[in-house]
N, C-alpha and C positions, 0 to 999 in steps of 0.2 A: 631064648626069648622073646614074645613079646609082650608087649606094656604099654598102658597109653600116657601120655604124662602131665594127664588131669586123672582129679580127683573127687570126690561126694566133697559141696565147700569150700572148695578150691586146695583143701590138703590131699598131699599126695601121701596113697595108702598104698605101699606094696609087700608083698613078701618078702623082706628083705632075704631070709635065711636064704631062700633058694634063689636069690638071682645071682647073689655075691659067692659064688663057687670059682674054684679054678677055672680055667681053661673056658667061664664061660661066657656066649655072646650073648648080650641084651638088645632088642632093637625098640625102640621106644617112638611112638609112634604120637605125633601132635606136640612135642618136646618141648619148639621151640617156645614159647614164652615163658616155661617153667622150668629153663634151663640149669638157672643158676640152683631153685632151690634142690630141685632133682638128683646133679651132680654134689651137690654139699650133702645131700640124704646120702645117693652111697658113701662117701666117704666117711659120714656120724653113725651109717651101719657099718663099717668094715674095710669099706674098697680101701684099697690105695689109689693116693694123691696121683700117682703115676702111672694108674693105668691109661694105656690108650683109651680113646674115643675118637669119635667124628659124629661131626652134624653135616650132612647132605640137605642142601636146598635144592629145591625144584629138582628132583630123582629123574634123569632120566629123557630129559626134555631138555632140549636144546641150547636151556641160559641156566642147566644145572652146575650146580658150584659146591665144596668142596674147604669144610680147613679141618682140620686134624690137628690134636694136640690131646690131654690127658683130664681127669677127671679133672685138675686140679686149675686146670687153662682155658680149659673147653667157652664155656661160658663166656671169657673176655674175648674169646679170638668169633666165637659168633656177632658179640656184640657187634666190633671192629668191623668183620667182612657186613654189616648191616641186615641177616638175613631178614625177609619177612615171611619164608615159609611160601608152599607149604615145604616141612621139612622132616627128616628123619635121623634119628640120635642114636646109633654104632655106640656101644661101650664094650671093649675084652681084645684080645691082645688078638683079634682077629683084624682091627683095623690094619696092624702091621703088615698085613698083606696085600696093602693099597693100589704099589704102587703095582706088582707082583699082575695083580688081578682087577688091572683099571680097563678091563670089556670097554665099557662106556667112550669114555675120549679116544679109545682105539679106532672106535668108529665113527667115533667127531671127524677126527684125523683125515679120513680115509676118500 
């Protein structure tokens, strides 16, 4: 599922029942600014706090950086990394495949 990290009047109003499903992957565009309320809302609507999640800052660019964590830890990790954006947030067990599918970094090393 692809969703925006912004909402009308600053409120994030998503179809939580559709987003929080087993084996669901959620990609949040423009989610960096609202990362903490976004991850808190996922948990408040029934997502596990230990659900894998990642923020990809400057995706596909030479200065791409990634932080990986869980819904409970991701906002603090992104804040510590001082991400500025543009960023995309990925939520779901697919994040555990990062090292296996790290095509971009492999291309950068070549």
